N, C-alpha and C positions, 0 to 999 in steps of 0.2 A: 818388492826386492828379494833376490835369492842369492844365496852364498856360492861362490865356485864349489865345486865337487871335490872332495877327498879321489883319489886313486889309486890303486894298487895294482901293479904288474906283476904277476905272475911270477915268483923265481927271484923277486928283488924284495927290497926291505919298504915298508912305508916311507913315499918321496914328499905327497903332496899337502898341504894344507888348505882349512877353508881362506878365504879372501878375509876373514875378521879377526884372523888369530897369526898373521903374519903370510909372507911367501915362502915359496917350500925351501929346502936346507940347501945352500948353495953347496957344489961341489960334488954332491954325492948324487945328483939325478941320473938315473939311468937313460930317461928319455931326452933325447935332442931335442930343442927347442923345435925343430920341424915336426917332431912326430908327437908333442905334448896332445894330450887326447880331448877331445870335444865334450862339451856337455852332453852326454847322451842316456846315461840311465840315474834311477834314483833309487833310494833304499826300498820303497815299493815301488818298481819301476814304472815313473810317469811315461815314457815310451819304451819300446823295446826293439829288438831287431837291428835292422840296416846294417848288417854287415856291407864290409867291402869297400868302407869309408877311410878317413885317415887314421883309423885308430891303431894302436900299436897290438898285433898278435895276442892273445891271451886276455886282453886286460878288463879287469874289473871295475865298476865304476861305482863309487858311494856317493851318495850325498848326505850331510850331515840332518839329525833327525829335525824334524817341522821346517821341513824346506820351504814348502809354499805353504803362504797363508790365503786366505780366501781371496780371488782375483777379481775384482768389480768392475765392468765396463759400461758404458751407458751407450746406447745402439739408436740412434735419431730416426723419426722417420722424416718422408720426402712427401713433395706433393710434384706434379707436373704443371708447370705454369704453361705448357704448350706443349700437344702432341701431335704430330701428323702422321696418317699412314701412307707410305709411298709405295707402298705396291707389296702382292706376294713374292718371295724368292722361290728359286727353284730347290731350294732345300725342305720348304714347307714352312718357315718363318716368314715373318714380314719386315720389311725395310721400314724402319720408320724415322723422325726427326724429334726430338724433343729437349726442353729445357725444363732440367732436374734443379729443385732447393730441397736443403735441408730444413727440417723443422727442430723448435726445441721441445720437442715432445718424445719422452725416452723410453725406452724397452731397459730394464735392469738386468744383465747378464753377472753370474758367480760363477766363479771356475775354483776348482779345489781337486785334491790328490784324489784319487780313486783306485780299486782294483781293478777297475775295467771303466771302458768308456762307456758313460750315462749320460742320458740328457731327460731332462724333467721340466716341464711348463705348464702352468697353470692356466686351462684356457685356451689351449691349442695340444697339438697334437706332441707325444713325449714319443723318446725311444727311437726308434730305427727311421719313422715316420715324419719327425722334425728335421729342416733343413741343416740344422747345427748339425746334428748327428751326423747326416750325409756330407758335408763339409769338412768335420772331421776326417772320418774314414776316407775321403779323397787326398787331405793332404798327408794323411800317413801311407796311401797306397801311392801316393808321386814321390815320398821320400825313402821307401821302403822301412817305415817305422810304424809304432803303435803307439797312440797316446792312451792313457789311462788316467782320465780325467772326469770329473763329474762336473754338468754345467746344469744349473737352475736358472730359468727366466723366469722373469717377472714381468707381464705382459701389462703395457700401458697404450701402446698403440694399437688401434683396432685392428682386427685380423680381416683380410679378405675384402677392403676395402679402397686398394689402390694406394697404399701409404707405405707399403716395401717393409712393412714391419720383420717379415722373416729374412727375408734377403740381409736385412739391417743386420740382425741377429748374427746370422753366419758370418758377415764381412767383421763385425766387432772380435766374432771368437777368431778368426783366420789373424787377425790384426794380435790379438793377446798370446797367442800360442807362438807367435812369429816370437814376441817379444820374449817371453818366458822363457822359452827354450832356447833363445838366441841361434834361432835356425840359420838368419842372413838370408832371409829371402827379399828380394827386391817387392817394389809396388807393382811390377807389371808381372811379377812370379805370383803374386796371390793373386790378381787380376785373373791370369790365364785361370787357375784352379775356378775362383769364384765365378766365371763367366760360365764355366760346366755344369753349373747347379743353377744360374740364373741372371738374368739379364740385367737386374740391377745392381746385382750384388758389387761390380767393379765399381762403380758410382760412390757407394758407399764405404770403398777403401780409400777414396780420394780425402784429403784434408780441405778441399775447396766445398765451401757451402752450396755453391751454383757450379752445373755443368753442361754443358750441352751432351746429347747423347744421340749418337748415330749407328748403323747397323741395326743391330737387335736393341740396341742401346747400350751396348758393350765399348764402342768405340766411342771415348771421351775425349770432350776439348774443356779443360777447367776454366770457369768465368769467374775472374777476380773482382765479383762485386759483391760487398757485404749489405746482405739483406736485412733492413731495419724496417718489418711491418708488425702490424697485429694481425695475425691470419685465425680466422673463424672455420674452422672444421665441422661441416654437417655431415653425418656417419648413420645412414639409417640401417635399420636392422634387416639388410636385403643382402643377399649373397649373389654376385655374378661372376660367373666364370671367366677368366680371361682366356681360356681356348674358345669359349664359345663367341665370345665378344669380336676373336678377331676372325672368327670362322664367318658371323655375321657381315662384316667389314670385307669381306671377299666375296662374299654372296652378291653384297649391294654393291660393289665395288666402290665402296666410299673411301676412294684414296684422294691424295692430294698430289697433284706432279712436284716434283721437285723442285723445279723452279719457282715455284712461287711459296712452297714452303720455307726454302730458304730466304727467301726474300722478306717472308714474314717474321722468318727466326732474326733476321739484321733489325726489323722494323722493332720487336719487342725488346734485342737487346739494348737496341739504340734511346729506346724510351726508359730503360731501367739507367742505363750512363748518366742521363740529361734531366734525370726524374721529371720526365713529361709525363705526368700523369694522367692527363686528359687523352693522351694518345694510348696507354697501355693498355686496358681494355680492350681496343681494338685488334690487338694480336695475341689474347689471352684465348684460346681456341682447342680444341680436343675434338676430332675425328670419331670418336666415340660415340660421342651425345648424339651423332645421325643415326646410329645402330640401336641403340637402348630401347628406345619410347616403343618399337613393335612387340618386345618379349615384357618390357617394363616401363608401362605407360605414367607410373607415380613418378620415376624417374625422370621424366620431362617437366613434370610441374615442380619439383623441388629444384632441379635445375634453374627455372624460369624464376622460381624465388628467391635463390639465393644471388643470384645474378641482380634482382632487384634490392636488396639489400641497403638503405640507406647510408651513403657516406662511403661504401666502397669503390675503391679506386680498379676492383680488376674480379671477377669470379669464374669459376669452371668446375669441370669434373678433373678429378685428379687419376693417372693412369686409365683403367677399363672401369673403373667406379670400385664400388658404389658411393666412395665418398665425394662431397664437393667442396668448395672453399671461397671464401672470399676473402680479399685483402684490404686493409686498411692502412694507411698514413701513421707511423707511430715511430718514438724515438728510440727504441730496441726491438729486438725480436721476441714476440710472444706466441702465444698458441691460446686459443679457448676452444675447448671442445663441445660440440652440441649434438644430443640426438634426437634428429626430428623424428615427431610422430607421423606414422605415414599408414592410413588406412585404405587398402585396396578398394578404388571406386569412388574414393573422395577427392573432390576437386582441390584441397586446398592442404597441404602439409603443414603442420603446426610445431613449431620450435620450441 
């Protein structure tokens, strides 16, 4: 919670009060209601600039001391329950059809007031190389403002495994800044900004736990199914470049015709809605499984072993890998994280 700002208009006496201490004095307010200042600046400005808005010329905006307590957000992981590559587009990207599902495995993101924009992450890139830094800068560029905050990320989601951790962190920060500063951005506004940085970011901005993704994955159709599964994640110490995986899909023409993919998607959604667990595994597919073995033969063995997990109703690869998942019936959603031991050339990964 943050208090409403004090505001001073040059040439006039102080007319505003904080929300906690009552409303502004009546009858002496030189600012007509239509020109009341928006929350823009802080004592040590949280963001600066943005001229040309609805603010009175010459206004100085001040927040009370200790305006911003550390703001904590949880950023969930995701898996792709299915992912079909439909083909390569003229712009170089690939057209896909996928079904996203969020998982109760979270990075923790902390935002505090700072003199300048800073992003720290233990176990992943910090500063300008972090997608969160880029998201905040892009938000500022879009609004003509500068956000002076410090962001610290505590990683729990394995990196580079197809679980969307970086995209989720960026989405969480966009939502938080919109709330903290009362920016008034719509979901579509935030998704348009996020899609410029990562195709998964728009999904993480949704409240829905599941969604169909089309286009690059950014054209979304929320799915109002509340998943209740025990999900085991198998995340080997293998890094697979998404760009490389897509290039291999193009090289090998490992595409699924759109009509077939759409039919399989409907089969998958119907299996979820009717709880037809016998049929579910028939529709859980990922076209990247066809292209990985040429460079990562150990991934083929891992996927085969995960799919053979006793009691699993479905299993597969998430994103372009390297994390795999198996799904079990349960009364509530839960995640179990497993780090497989894979020795190159060894025939059987161990869990």
